All heavy atoms as TSV, in Angstrom:
chain	resi	resn	atom	element	x	y	z
A	1	MET	N	N	15.201	-10.520	13.054
A	1	MET	CA	C	15.170	-9.517	14.095
A	1	MET	C	C	13.757	-9.459	14.665
A	1	MET	O	O	12.794	-9.229	13.956
A	1	MET	CB	C	15.545	-8.167	13.485
A	1	MET	CG	C	15.545	-7.045	14.462
A	1	MET	SD	S	16.425	-5.639	13.779
A	1	MET	CE	C	15.095	-4.519	13.585
A	2	ALA	N	N	13.621	-9.704	15.949
A	2	ALA	CA	C	12.314	-9.727	16.583
A	2	ALA	C	C	12.158	-8.518	17.490
A	2	ALA	O	O	13.072	-8.149	18.216
A	2	ALA	CB	C	12.142	-11.012	17.381
A	3	PHE	N	N	11.015	-7.907	17.424
A	3	PHE	CA	C	10.677	-6.819	18.326
A	3	PHE	C	C	9.879	-7.418	19.461
A	3	PHE	O	O	8.831	-8.005	19.246
A	3	PHE	CB	C	9.842	-5.752	17.602
A	3	PHE	CG	C	10.595	-5.082	16.493
A	3	PHE	CD1	C	10.439	-5.496	15.191
A	3	PHE	CD2	C	11.470	-4.056	16.764
A	3	PHE	CE1	C	11.132	-4.890	14.164
A	3	PHE	CE2	C	12.172	-3.441	15.747
A	3	PHE	CZ	C	12.003	-3.855	14.442
A	4	VAL	N	N	10.384	-7.289	20.681
A	4	VAL	CA	C	9.754	-7.941	21.817
A	4	VAL	C	C	8.912	-6.931	22.586
A	4	VAL	O	O	9.384	-5.870	22.966
A	4	VAL	CB	C	10.809	-8.571	22.750
A	4	VAL	CG1	C	10.157	-9.195	23.961
A	4	VAL	CG2	C	11.623	-9.595	21.995
A	5	ASN	N	N	7.676	-7.274	22.773
A	5	ASN	CA	C	6.747	-6.499	23.586
A	5	ASN	C	C	6.372	-7.384	24.758
A	5	ASN	O	O	5.899	-8.496	24.559
A	5	ASN	CB	C	5.517	-6.133	22.751
A	5	ASN	CG	C	4.526	-5.280	23.496
A	5	ASN	OD1	O	4.376	-5.395	24.707
A	5	ASN	ND2	N	3.851	-4.418	22.773
A	6	PRO	N	N	6.567	-6.913	25.998
A	6	PRO	CA	C	6.312	-7.774	27.159
A	6	PRO	C	C	4.903	-8.346	27.208
A	6	PRO	O	O	4.698	-9.477	27.643
A	6	PRO	CB	C	6.564	-6.858	28.354
A	6	PRO	CG	C	7.363	-5.733	27.834
A	6	PRO	CD	C	7.054	-5.617	26.370
A	7	THR	N	N	3.919	-7.604	26.716
A	7	THR	CA	C	2.541	-8.094	26.783
A	7	THR	C	C	2.157	-8.947	25.585
A	7	THR	O	O	1.251	-9.756	25.671
A	7	THR	CB	C	1.550	-6.919	26.904
A	7	THR	OG1	O	1.706	-6.071	25.769
A	7	THR	CG2	C	1.785	-6.136	28.171
A	8	LEU	N	N	2.851	-8.778	24.467
A	8	LEU	CA	C	2.484	-9.506	23.252
A	8	LEU	C	C	3.536	-10.525	22.820
A	8	LEU	O	O	3.350	-11.206	21.827
A	8	LEU	CB	C	2.270	-8.520	22.092
A	8	LEU	CG	C	1.155	-7.502	22.279
A	8	LEU	CD1	C	1.145	-6.535	21.116
A	8	LEU	CD2	C	-0.193	-8.191	22.405
A	9	GLY	N	N	4.641	-10.614	23.510
A	9	GLY	CA	C	5.711	-11.511	23.085
A	9	GLY	C	C	6.483	-10.898	21.945
A	9	GLY	O	O	6.795	-9.717	21.950
A	10	THR	N	N	6.799	-11.710	20.939
A	10	THR	CA	C	7.589	-11.206	19.822
A	10	THR	C	C	6.738	-10.515	18.762
A	10	THR	O	O	7.265	-9.965	17.809
A	10	THR	CB	C	8.379	-12.358	19.155
A	10	THR	OG1	O	7.450	-13.326	18.715
A	10	THR	CG2	C	9.377	-12.942	20.112
A	11	HIS	N	N	5.436	-10.568	18.894
A	11	HIS	CA	C	4.539	-9.949	17.920
A	11	HIS	C	C	4.183	-8.552	18.424
A	11	HIS	O	O	3.664	-8.392	19.519
A	11	HIS	CB	C	3.275	-10.798	17.768
A	11	HIS	CG	C	2.424	-10.381	16.614
A	11	HIS	ND1	N	2.741	-10.712	15.321
A	11	HIS	CD2	C	1.300	-9.663	16.561
A	11	HIS	CE1	C	1.830	-10.209	14.520
A	11	HIS	NE2	N	0.951	-9.572	15.242
A	12	SER	N	N	4.470	-7.534	17.632
A	12	SER	CA	C	4.201	-6.174	18.085
A	12	SER	C	C	3.688	-5.303	16.947
A	12	SER	O	O	3.711	-5.694	15.777
A	12	SER	CB	C	5.466	-5.544	18.676
A	12	SER	OG	O	6.401	-5.296	17.643
A	13	PHE	N	N	3.291	-4.126	17.297
A	13	PHE	CA	C	2.791	-3.155	16.335
A	13	PHE	C	C	3.867	-2.789	15.327
A	13	PHE	O	O	3.602	-2.710	14.124
A	13	PHE	CB	C	2.300	-1.909	17.080
A	13	PHE	CG	C	1.854	-0.805	16.179
A	13	PHE	CD1	C	0.653	-0.877	15.494
A	13	PHE	CD2	C	2.637	0.327	15.996
A	13	PHE	CE1	C	0.237	0.126	14.644
A	13	PHE	CE2	C	2.232	1.342	15.151
A	13	PHE	CZ	C	1.035	1.236	14.480
A	14	VAL	N	N	5.084	-2.574	15.786
A	14	VAL	CA	C	6.183	-2.216	14.889
A	14	VAL	C	C	6.426	-3.335	13.881
A	14	VAL	O	O	6.621	-3.087	12.693
A	14	VAL	CB	C	7.467	-1.902	15.691
A	14	VAL	CG1	C	8.643	-1.673	14.768
A	14	VAL	CG2	C	7.248	-0.709	16.599
A	15	HIS	N	N	6.377	-4.558	14.339
A	15	HIS	CA	C	6.544	-5.707	13.449
A	15	HIS	C	C	5.458	-5.716	12.383
A	15	HIS	O	O	5.735	-5.927	11.195
A	15	HIS	CB	C	6.529	-7.001	14.257
A	15	HIS	CG	C	6.654	-8.220	13.421
A	15	HIS	ND1	N	5.560	-8.937	12.998
A	15	HIS	CD2	C	7.741	-8.841	12.900
A	15	HIS	CE1	C	5.959	-9.947	12.268
A	15	HIS	NE2	N	7.289	-9.918	12.192
A	16	ASP	N	N	4.216	-5.503	12.789
A	16	ASP	CA	C	3.104	-5.473	11.830
A	16	ASP	C	C	3.279	-4.377	10.801
A	16	ASP	O	O	3.012	-4.578	9.610
A	16	ASP	CB	C	1.777	-5.288	12.567
A	16	ASP	CG	C	1.351	-6.507	13.339
A	16	ASP	OD1	O	1.911	-7.598	13.100
A	16	ASP	OD2	O	0.462	-6.373	14.202
A	17	ILE	N	N	3.718	-3.198	11.228
A	17	ILE	CA	C	3.927	-2.088	10.301
A	17	ILE	C	C	5.032	-2.424	9.307
A	17	ILE	O	O	4.911	-2.154	8.107
A	17	ILE	CB	C	4.259	-0.785	11.076
A	17	ILE	CG1	C	3.056	-0.319	11.887
A	17	ILE	CG2	C	4.758	0.318	10.143
A	17	ILE	CD1	C	1.859	0.081	11.052
A	18	LEU	N	N	6.111	-3.029	9.781
A	18	LEU	CA	C	7.201	-3.386	8.883
A	18	LEU	C	C	6.782	-4.463	7.884
A	18	LEU	O	O	7.163	-4.410	6.710
A	18	LEU	CB	C	8.418	-3.842	9.697
A	18	LEU	CG	C	9.109	-2.737	10.502
A	18	LEU	CD1	C	10.218	-3.327	11.360
A	18	LEU	CD2	C	9.637	-1.644	9.600
A	19	VAL	N	N	5.987	-5.435	8.323
A	19	VAL	CA	C	5.482	-6.458	7.416
A	19	VAL	C	C	4.566	-5.821	6.371
A	19	VAL	O	O	4.662	-6.129	5.178
A	19	VAL	CB	C	4.747	-7.578	8.189
A	19	VAL	CG1	C	3.985	-8.486	7.258
A	19	VAL	CG2	C	5.744	-8.377	9.025
A	20	ALA	N	N	3.686	-4.931	6.807
A	20	ALA	CA	C	2.776	-4.256	5.876
A	20	ALA	C	C	3.561	-3.425	4.860
A	20	ALA	O	O	3.235	-3.427	3.667
A	20	ALA	CB	C	1.793	-3.381	6.644
A	21	LEU	N	N	4.585	-2.722	5.308
A	21	LEU	CA	C	5.403	-1.920	4.411
A	21	LEU	C	C	6.134	-2.803	3.403
A	21	LEU	O	O	6.197	-2.485	2.215
A	21	LEU	CB	C	6.400	-1.083	5.206
A	21	LEU	CG	C	7.345	-0.198	4.405
A	21	LEU	CD1	C	6.562	0.804	3.563
A	21	LEU	CD2	C	8.312	0.517	5.325
A	22	ALA	N	N	6.668	-3.925	3.867
A	22	ALA	CA	C	7.360	-4.848	2.966
A	22	ALA	C	C	6.404	-5.385	1.907
A	22	ALA	O	O	6.749	-5.436	0.718
A	22	ALA	CB	C	7.972	-5.994	3.764
A	23	LEU	N	N	5.206	-5.782	2.316
A	23	LEU	CA	C	4.219	-6.275	1.347
A	23	LEU	C	C	3.816	-5.188	0.358
A	23	LEU	O	O	3.644	-5.449	-0.833
A	23	LEU	CB	C	2.995	-6.814	2.075
A	23	LEU	CG	C	3.185	-8.147	2.783
A	23	LEU	CD1	C	1.960	-8.477	3.632
A	23	LEU	CD2	C	3.458	-9.248	1.787
A	24	LEU	N	N	3.654	-3.977	0.842
A	24	LEU	CA	C	3.322	-2.851	-0.037
A	24	LEU	C	C	4.387	-2.667	-1.106
A	24	LEU	O	O	4.082	-2.514	-2.290
A	24	LEU	CB	C	3.165	-1.565	0.778
A	24	LEU	CG	C	3.019	-0.284	-0.035
A	24	LEU	CD1	C	1.631	-0.210	-0.630
A	24	LEU	CD2	C	3.315	0.916	0.816
A	25	LEU	N	N	5.656	-2.705	-0.704
A	25	LEU	CA	C	6.745	-2.522	-1.658
A	25	LEU	C	C	6.792	-3.654	-2.683
A	25	LEU	O	O	7.027	-3.406	-3.881
A	25	LEU	CB	C	8.075	-2.414	-0.917
A	25	LEU	CG	C	8.252	-1.154	-0.068
A	25	LEU	CD1	C	9.506	-1.252	0.774
A	25	LEU	CD2	C	8.265	0.094	-0.932
A	26	VAL	N	N	6.561	-4.880	-2.243
A	26	VAL	CA	C	6.545	-6.005	-3.176
A	26	VAL	C	C	5.403	-5.852	-4.171
A	26	VAL	O	O	5.593	-5.972	-5.394
A	26	VAL	CB	C	6.435	-7.354	-2.410
A	26	VAL	CG1	C	6.143	-8.498	-3.369
A	26	VAL	CG2	C	7.703	-7.619	-1.620
A	27	ILE	N	N	4.209	-5.571	-3.686
A	27	ILE	CA	C	3.037	-5.454	-4.560
A	27	ILE	C	C	3.182	-4.269	-5.503
A	27	ILE	O	O	2.884	-4.373	-6.698
A	27	ILE	CB	C	1.750	-5.362	-3.716
A	27	ILE	CG1	C	1.504	-6.707	-3.025
A	27	ILE	CG2	C	0.557	-4.966	-4.576
A	27	ILE	CD1	C	0.444	-6.666	-1.951
A	28	GLU	N	N	3.669	-3.138	-5.005
A	28	GLU	CA	C	3.847	-1.950	-5.841
A	28	GLU	C	C	4.896	-2.179	-6.926
A	28	GLU	O	O	4.853	-1.547	-7.966
A	28	GLU	CB	C	4.261	-0.753	-4.983
A	28	GLU	CG	C	3.166	-0.215	-4.098
A	28	GLU	CD	C	2.177	0.645	-4.850
A	28	GLU	OE1	O	2.566	1.308	-5.830
A	28	GLU	OE2	O	1.008	0.662	-4.447
A	29	GLY	N	N	5.848	-3.071	-6.688
A	29	GLY	CA	C	6.902	-3.297	-7.658
A	29	GLY	C	C	6.567	-4.287	-8.749
A	29	GLY	O	O	7.296	-4.388	-9.748
A	30	ILE	N	N	5.479	-5.021	-8.604
A	30	ILE	CA	C	5.143	-6.058	-9.585
A	30	ILE	C	C	4.860	-5.469	-10.967
A	30	ILE	O	O	5.418	-5.930	-11.971
A	30	ILE	CB	C	3.949	-6.902	-9.089
A	30	ILE	CG1	C	4.364	-7.742	-7.895
A	30	ILE	CG2	C	3.417	-7.797	-10.218
A	30	ILE	CD1	C	3.212	-8.463	-7.218
A	31	TRP	N	N	4.012	-4.458	-11.042
A	31	TRP	CA	C	3.624	-3.900	-12.332
A	31	TRP	C	C	4.816	-3.298	-13.096
A	31	TRP	O	O	5.046	-3.656	-14.261
A	31	TRP	CB	C	2.502	-2.897	-12.146
A	31	TRP	CG	C	1.911	-2.324	-13.411
A	31	TRP	CD1	C	2.093	-2.760	-14.684
A	31	TRP	CD2	C	1.049	-1.209	-13.498
A	31	TRP	NE1	N	1.386	-1.992	-15.559
A	31	TRP	CE2	C	0.728	-1.015	-14.846
A	31	TRP	CE3	C	0.498	-0.351	-12.555
A	31	TRP	CZ2	C	-0.103	0.000	-15.291
A	31	TRP	CZ3	C	-0.337	0.662	-13.003
A	31	TRP	CH2	C	-0.627	0.836	-14.347
A	32	PRO	N	N	5.614	-2.397	-12.475
A	32	PRO	CA	C	6.744	-1.854	-13.245
A	32	PRO	C	C	7.784	-2.917	-13.608
A	32	PRO	O	O	8.469	-2.792	-14.622
A	32	PRO	CB	C	7.344	-0.775	-12.349
A	32	PRO	CG	C	6.759	-0.977	-11.018
A	32	PRO	CD	C	5.490	-1.745	-11.175
A	33	PHE	N	N	7.907	-3.968	-12.819
A	33	PHE	CA	C	8.845	-5.037	-13.154
A	33	PHE	C	C	8.366	-5.843	-14.356
A	33	PHE	O	O	9.142	-6.156	-15.249
A	33	PHE	CB	C	9.048	-5.956	-11.949
A	33	PHE	CG	C	9.951	-7.124	-12.238
A	33	PHE	CD1	C	11.315	-6.942	-12.309
A	33	PHE	CD2	C	9.430	-8.381	-12.444
A	33	PHE	CE1	C	12.158	-8.009	-12.582
A	33	PHE	CE2	C	10.245	-9.454	-12.721
A	33	PHE	CZ	C	11.619	-9.279	-12.795
A	34	LEU	N	N	7.088	-6.182	-14.364
A	34	LEU	CA	C	6.560	-7.023	-15.434
A	34	LEU	C	C	6.326	-6.279	-16.740
A	34	LEU	O	O	6.490	-6.837	-17.818
A	34	LEU	CB	C	5.256	-7.690	-14.983
A	34	LEU	CG	C	5.379	-8.716	-13.860
A	34	LEU	CD1	C	4.019	-9.241	-13.470
A	34	LEU	CD2	C	6.316	-9.845	-14.264
A	35	ASN	N	N	5.892	-5.014	-16.659
A	35	ASN	CA	C	5.550	-4.269	-17.870
A	35	ASN	C	C	5.898	-2.788	-17.695
A	35	ASN	O	O	5.019	-1.948	-17.489
A	35	ASN	CB	C	4.067	-4.450	-18.183
A	35	ASN	CG	C	3.717	-4.015	-19.570
A	35	ASN	OD1	O	4.475	-3.315	-20.230
A	35	ASN	ND2	N	2.535	-4.429	-20.023
A	36	PRO	N	N	7.181	-2.432	-17.781
A	36	PRO	CA	C	7.585	-1.048	-17.531
A	36	PRO	C	C	7.001	-0.028	-18.505
A	36	PRO	O	O	6.688	1.097	-18.117
A	36	PRO	CB	C	9.114	-1.077	-17.614
A	36	PRO	CG	C	9.486	-2.386	-18.159
A	36	PRO	CD	C	8.311	-3.299	-18.030
A	37	ALA	N	N	6.797	-0.410	-19.762
A	37	ALA	CA	C	6.246	0.529	-20.746
A	37	ALA	C	C	4.811	0.898	-20.380
A	37	ALA	O	O	4.419	2.072	-20.436
A	37	ALA	CB	C	6.310	-0.064	-22.145
A	38	SER	N	N	4.021	-0.096	-20.001
A	38	SER	CA	C	2.643	0.153	-19.600
A	38	SER	C	C	2.597	1.009	-18.332
A	38	SER	O	O	1.773	1.920	-18.205
A	38	SER	CB	C	1.938	-1.177	-19.359
A	38	SER	OG	O	0.691	-0.980	-18.746
A	39	PHE	N	N	3.490	0.742	-17.413
A	39	PHE	CA	C	3.558	1.515	-16.172
A	39	PHE	C	C	3.899	2.966	-16.465
A	39	PHE	O	O	3.295	3.879	-15.911
A	39	PHE	CB	C	4.603	0.883	-15.238
A	39	PHE	CG	C	4.670	1.521	-13.889
A	39	PHE	CD1	C	3.655	1.339	-12.956
A	39	PHE	CD2	C	5.752	2.302	-13.537
A	39	PHE	CE1	C	3.717	1.927	-11.713
A	39	PHE	CE2	C	5.825	2.884	-12.293
A	39	PHE	CZ	C	4.807	2.703	-11.372
A	40	ARG	N	N	4.844	3.186	-17.376
A	40	ARG	CA	C	5.231	4.549	-17.748
A	40	ARG	C	C	4.058	5.300	-18.377
A	40	ARG	O	O	3.811	6.468	-18.071
A	40	ARG	CB	C	6.425	4.497	-18.713
A	40	ARG	CG	C	6.983	5.868	-19.037
A	40	ARG	CD	C	8.248	5.779	-19.893
A	40	ARG	NE	N	9.349	5.271	-19.092
A	40	ARG	CZ	C	10.009	4.140	-19.344
A	40	ARG	NH1	N	9.706	3.397	-20.376
A	40	ARG	NH2	N	11.005	3.763	-18.573
A	41	ARG	N	N	3.301	4.613	-19.256
A	41	ARG	CA	C	2.125	5.247	-19.878
A	41	ARG	C	C	1.076	5.603	-18.820
A	41	ARG	O	O	0.467	6.680	-18.868
A	41	ARG	CB	C	1.523	4.331	-20.935
A	41	ARG	CG	C	2.301	4.265	-22.215
A	41	ARG	CD	C	1.517	3.584	-23.332
A	41	ARG	NE	N	1.057	2.242	-22.968
A	41	ARG	CZ	C	1.764	1.121	-23.136
A	41	ARG	NH1	N	2.974	1.187	-23.655
A	41	ARG	NH2	N	1.262	-0.050	-22.791
A	42	ALA	N	N	0.853	4.698	-17.872
A	42	ALA	CA	C	-0.124	4.959	-16.820
A	42	ALA	C	C	0.299	6.149	-15.969
A	42	ALA	O	O	-0.534	6.998	-15.611
A	42	ALA	CB	C	-0.297	3.723	-15.946
A	43	LEU	N	N	1.579	6.244	-15.647
A	43	LEU	CA	C	2.066	7.389	-14.863
A	43	LEU	C	C	1.880	8.698	-15.626
A	43	LEU	O	O	1.531	9.720	-15.035
A	43	LEU	CB	C	3.533	7.209	-14.490
A	43	LEU	CG	C	3.826	6.195	-13.396
A	43	LEU	CD1	C	5.321	6.113	-13.131
A	43	LEU	CD2	C	3.091	6.535	-12.109
A	44	ALA	N	N	2.106	8.667	-16.940
A	44	ALA	CA	C	1.914	9.865	-17.760
A	44	ALA	C	C	0.441	10.284	-17.757
A	44	ALA	O	O	0.122	11.476	-17.665
A	44	ALA	CB	C	2.402	9.632	-19.179
A	45	MET	N	N	-0.455	9.313	-17.834
A	45	MET	CA	C	-1.895	9.624	-17.810
A	45	MET	C	C	-2.291	10.192	-16.451
A	45	MET	O	O	-3.077	11.147	-16.370
A	45	MET	CB	C	-2.705	8.379	-18.120
A	45	MET	CG	C	-2.629	7.937	-19.562
A	45	MET	SD	S	-3.435	6.356	-19.915
A	45	MET	CE	C	-5.021	6.524	-19.147
A	46	ILE	N	N	-1.761	9.621	-15.390
A	46	ILE	CA	C	-2.071	10.112	-14.046
A	46	ILE	C	C	-1.541	11.531	-13.862
A	46	ILE	O	O	-2.219	12.382	-13.293
A	46	ILE	CB	C	-1.495	9.154	-12.985
A	46	ILE	CG1	C	-2.258	7.834	-13.011
A	46	ILE	CG2	C	-1.552	9.778	-11.598
A	46	ILE	CD1	C	-1.614	6.733	-12.189
A	47	ALA	N	N	-0.335	11.786	-14.375
A	47	ALA	CA	C	0.260	13.120	-14.243
A	47	ALA	C	C	-0.559	14.165	-14.999
A	47	ALA	O	O	-0.583	15.341	-14.603
A	47	ALA	CB	C	1.696	13.113	-14.755
A	48	ALA	N	N	-1.241	13.763	-16.059
A	48	ALA	CA	C	-2.047	14.698	-16.853
A	48	ALA	C	C	-3.392	15.017	-16.199
A	48	ALA	O	O	-4.052	15.985	-16.589
A	48	ALA	CB	C	-2.265	14.134	-18.252
A	49	GLU	N	N	-3.826	14.217	-15.244
A	49	GLU	CA	C	-5.108	14.439	-14.568
A	49	GLU	C	C	-5.039	15.668	-13.666
A	49	GLU	O	O	-3.969	16.071	-13.213
A	49	GLU	CB	C	-5.481	13.232	-13.704
A	49	GLU	CG	C	-5.868	12.016	-14.484
A	49	GLU	CD	C	-7.202	12.164	-15.187
A	49	GLU	OE1	O	-8.074	12.889	-14.685
A	49	GLU	OE2	O	-7.365	11.520	-16.237
A	50	GLY	N	N	-6.190	16.224	-13.374
A	50	GLY	CA	C	-6.269	17.320	-12.424
A	50	GLY	C	C	-6.202	16.791	-10.998
A	50	GLY	O	O	-6.093	15.586	-10.754
A	51	GLU	N	N	-6.288	17.696	-10.044
A	51	GLU	CA	C	-6.201	17.296	-8.637
A	51	GLU	C	C	-7.438	16.549	-8.158
A	51	GLU	O	O	-7.334	15.614	-7.374
A	51	GLU	CB	C	-5.957	18.518	-7.749
A	51	GLU	CG	C	-4.542	19.030	-7.818
A	51	GLU	CD	C	-4.273	20.097	-6.777
A	51	GLU	OE1	O	-5.049	20.213	-5.809
A	51	GLU	OE2	O	-3.285	20.815	-6.940
A	52	ARG	N	N	-8.599	16.965	-8.605
A	52	ARG	CA	C	-9.839	16.357	-8.097
A	52	ARG	C	C	-9.929	14.849	-8.354
A	52	ARG	O	O	-10.190	14.086	-7.422
A	52	ARG	CB	C	-11.056	17.081	-8.674
A	52	ARG	CG	C	-12.362	16.559	-8.135
A	52	ARG	CD	C	-13.526	17.465	-8.549
A	52	ARG	NE	N	-14.792	16.887	-8.185
A	52	ARG	CZ	C	-15.370	16.996	-7.002
A	52	ARG	NH1	N	-14.748	17.655	-6.042
A	52	ARG	NH2	N	-16.540	16.447	-6.750
A	53	PRO	N	N	-9.682	14.369	-9.585
A	53	PRO	CA	C	-9.737	12.912	-9.790
A	53	PRO	C	C	-8.696	12.152	-8.962
A	53	PRO	O	O	-8.957	11.047	-8.487
A	53	PRO	CB	C	-9.463	12.732	-11.283
A	53	PRO	CG	C	-9.750	14.040	-11.902
A	53	PRO	CD	C	-9.493	15.072	-10.858
A	54	LEU	N	N	-7.522	12.760	-8.782
A	54	LEU	CA	C	-6.502	12.111	-7.964
A	54	LEU	C	C	-6.928	12.025	-6.499
A	54	LEU	O	O	-6.728	11.005	-5.831
A	54	LEU	CB	C	-5.164	12.849	-8.077
A	54	LEU	CG	C	-4.475	12.769	-9.433
A	54	LEU	CD1	C	-3.231	13.643	-9.454
A	54	LEU	CD2	C	-4.137	11.347	-9.783
A	55	ARG	N	N	-7.532	13.095	-6.012
A	55	ARG	CA	C	-8.020	13.077	-4.621
A	55	ARG	C	C	-9.137	12.053	-4.435
A	55	ARG	O	O	-9.181	11.343	-3.440
A	55	ARG	CB	C	-8.506	14.469	-4.210
A	55	ARG	CG	C	-7.394	15.455	-4.018
A	55	ARG	CD	C	-7.932	16.799	-3.548
A	55	ARG	NE	N	-6.909	17.806	-3.540
A	55	ARG	CZ	C	-6.145	18.067	-2.504
A	55	ARG	NH1	N	-6.305	17.403	-1.381
A	55	ARG	NH2	N	-5.228	19.006	-2.559
A	56	ILE	N	N	-10.028	11.970	-5.405
A	56	ILE	CA	C	-11.132	11.008	-5.319
A	56	ILE	C	C	-10.598	9.580	-5.340
A	56	ILE	O	O	-11.013	8.737	-4.547
A	56	ILE	CB	C	-12.160	11.253	-6.437
A	56	ILE	CG1	C	-12.894	12.569	-6.187
A	56	ILE	CG2	C	-13.142	10.096	-6.544
A	56	ILE	CD1	C	-13.779	13.032	-7.323
A	57	SER	N	N	-9.642	9.297	-6.232
A	57	SER	CA	C	-9.067	7.949	-6.273
A	57	SER	C	C	-8.301	7.642	-4.981
A	57	SER	O	O	-8.326	6.511	-4.496
A	57	SER	CB	C	-8.186	7.762	-7.498
A	57	SER	OG	O	-7.051	8.594	-7.435
A	58	GLY	N	N	-7.634	8.633	-4.418
A	58	GLY	CA	C	-6.951	8.436	-3.133
A	58	GLY	C	C	-7.938	8.152	-2.016
A	58	GLY	O	O	-7.707	7.273	-1.179
A	59	LEU	N	N	-9.055	8.864	-2.001
A	59	LEU	CA	C	-10.093	8.641	-0.989
A	59	LEU	C	C	-10.681	7.239	-1.129
A	59	LEU	O	O	-10.844	6.527	-0.129
A	59	LEU	CB	C	-11.183	9.693	-1.116
A	59	LEU	CG	C	-12.391	9.533	-0.190
A	59	LEU	CD1	C	-11.965	9.662	1.270
A	59	LEU	CD2	C	-13.467	10.546	-0.533
A	60	ILE	N	N	-10.980	6.848	-2.362
A	60	ILE	CA	C	-11.536	5.507	-2.597
A	60	ILE	C	C	-10.546	4.434	-2.142
A	60	ILE	O	O	-10.923	3.440	-1.509
A	60	ILE	CB	C	-11.926	5.333	-4.068
A	60	ILE	CG1	C	-13.130	6.218	-4.395
A	60	ILE	CG2	C	-12.220	3.876	-4.403
A	60	ILE	CD1	C	-13.446	6.324	-5.866
A	61	SER	N	N	-9.279	4.651	-2.434
A	61	SER	CA	C	-8.248	3.688	-2.030
A	61	SER	C	C	-8.162	3.586	-0.507
A	61	SER	O	O	-8.078	2.473	0.047
A	61	SER	CB	C	-6.897	4.123	-2.609
A	61	SER	OG	O	-5.883	3.271	-2.185
A	62	MET	N	N	-8.172	4.717	0.180
A	62	MET	CA	C	-8.117	4.700	1.649
A	62	MET	C	C	-9.341	4.020	2.238
A	62	MET	O	O	-9.225	3.207	3.177
A	62	MET	CB	C	-7.997	6.126	2.196
A	62	MET	CG	C	-6.652	6.752	1.954
A	62	MET	SD	S	-6.438	8.341	2.792
A	62	MET	CE	C	-7.756	9.316	2.096
A	63	LEU	N	N	-10.534	4.316	1.702
A	63	LEU	CA	C	-11.752	3.691	2.217
A	63	LEU	C	C	-11.757	2.180	1.959
A	63	LEU	O	O	-12.193	1.407	2.820
A	63	LEU	CB	C	-12.981	4.348	1.593
A	63	LEU	CG	C	-13.232	5.794	2.008
A	63	LEU	CD1	C	-14.400	6.375	1.227
A	63	LEU	CD2	C	-13.466	5.918	3.512
A	64	ALA	N	N	-11.264	1.765	0.804
A	64	ALA	CA	C	-11.166	0.335	0.513
A	64	ALA	C	C	-10.196	-0.334	1.490
A	64	ALA	O	O	-10.468	-1.435	1.982
A	64	ALA	CB	C	-10.719	0.110	-0.926
A	65	GLY	N	N	-9.099	0.304	1.776
A	65	GLY	CA	C	-8.134	-0.227	2.730
A	65	GLY	C	C	-8.712	-0.333	4.125
A	65	GLY	O	O	-8.535	-1.339	4.823
A	66	LEU	N	N	-9.425	0.699	4.553
A	66	LEU	CA	C	-10.068	0.669	5.865
A	66	LEU	C	C	-11.128	-0.426	5.926
A	66	LEU	O	O	-11.252	-1.137	6.927
A	66	LEU	CB	C	-10.708	2.030	6.187
A	66	LEU	CG	C	-9.729	3.129	6.578
A	66	LEU	CD1	C	-10.472	4.458	6.691
A	66	LEU	CD2	C	-9.041	2.790	7.873
A	67	GLY	N	N	-11.909	-0.585	4.851
A	67	GLY	CA	C	-12.911	-1.641	4.802
A	67	GLY	C	C	-12.291	-3.028	4.890
A	67	GLY	O	O	-12.759	-3.894	5.610
A	68	LEU	N	N	-11.179	-3.217	4.177
A	68	LEU	CA	C	-10.483	-4.503	4.224
A	68	LEU	C	C	-9.924	-4.759	5.617
A	68	LEU	O	O	-10.033	-5.880	6.134
A	68	LEU	CB	C	-9.373	-4.529	3.179
A	68	LEU	CG	C	-8.591	-5.826	3.052
A	68	LEU	CD1	C	-9.532	-6.991	2.709
A	68	LEU	CD2	C	-7.506	-5.681	2.013
A	69	LEU	N	N	-9.342	-3.736	6.243
A	69	LEU	CA	C	-8.848	-3.903	7.610
A	69	LEU	C	C	-9.971	-4.266	8.570
A	69	LEU	O	O	-9.798	-5.122	9.455
A	69	LEU	CB	C	-8.177	-2.609	8.096
A	69	LEU	CG	C	-6.768	-2.363	7.610
A	69	LEU	CD1	C	-6.307	-0.980	8.020
A	69	LEU	CD2	C	-5.822	-3.413	8.137
A	70	TYR	N	N	-11.118	-3.645	8.395
A	70	TYR	CA	C	-12.267	-3.951	9.249
A	70	TYR	C	C	-12.693	-5.409	9.081
A	70	TYR	O	O	-12.968	-6.100	10.066
A	70	TYR	CB	C	-13.419	-3.001	8.928
A	70	TYR	CG	C	-14.671	-3.267	9.728
A	70	TYR	CD1	C	-14.746	-2.867	11.061
A	70	TYR	CD2	C	-15.736	-3.937	9.159
A	70	TYR	CE1	C	-15.885	-3.127	11.808
A	70	TYR	CE2	C	-16.881	-4.195	9.899
A	70	TYR	CZ	C	-16.948	-3.792	11.227
A	70	TYR	OH	O	-18.081	-4.057	11.961
A	71	LEU	N	N	-12.767	-5.862	7.817
A	71	LEU	CA	C	-13.181	-7.245	7.555
A	71	LEU	C	C	-12.170	-8.248	8.092
A	71	LEU	O	O	-12.552	-9.312	8.607
A	71	LEU	CB	C	-13.381	-7.463	6.069
A	71	LEU	CG	C	-14.584	-6.768	5.445
A	71	LEU	CD1	C	-14.565	-6.939	3.928
A	71	LEU	CD2	C	-15.882	-7.295	6.032
A	72	VAL	N	N	-10.879	-7.943	7.951
A	72	VAL	CA	C	-9.837	-8.858	8.399
A	72	VAL	C	C	-9.806	-8.942	9.917
A	72	VAL	O	O	-9.594	-10.016	10.479
A	72	VAL	CB	C	-8.458	-8.431	7.834
A	72	VAL	CG1	C	-7.332	-9.201	8.471
A	72	VAL	CG2	C	-8.441	-8.616	6.330
A	73	ASN	N	N	-9.980	-7.822	10.573
A	73	ASN	CA	C	-9.917	-7.804	12.033
A	73	ASN	C	C	-11.305	-7.923	12.602
A	73	ASN	O	O	-11.571	-8.146	13.689
A	73	ASN	CB	C	-9.227	-6.543	12.541
A	73	ASN	CG	C	-7.747	-6.583	12.259
A	73	ASN	OD1	O	-7.126	-7.618	12.393
A	73	ASN	ND2	N	-7.193	-5.472	11.864
């Protein structure tokens, strides 16, 4: 299924978002598929953390993603 944009041809923003989402789902699924017990323990540890460490790790993750996007583009 191709999303056609008159100025870009078959390559569009929606296509890029769907590809990124698909890659995210594949990468996110690797750990629980390969080692579900370890994944369960990690989730339990994360659930026990307070809000501040979770927010900081989320911020670091977003900044790393933005940095990677900047380098790639």
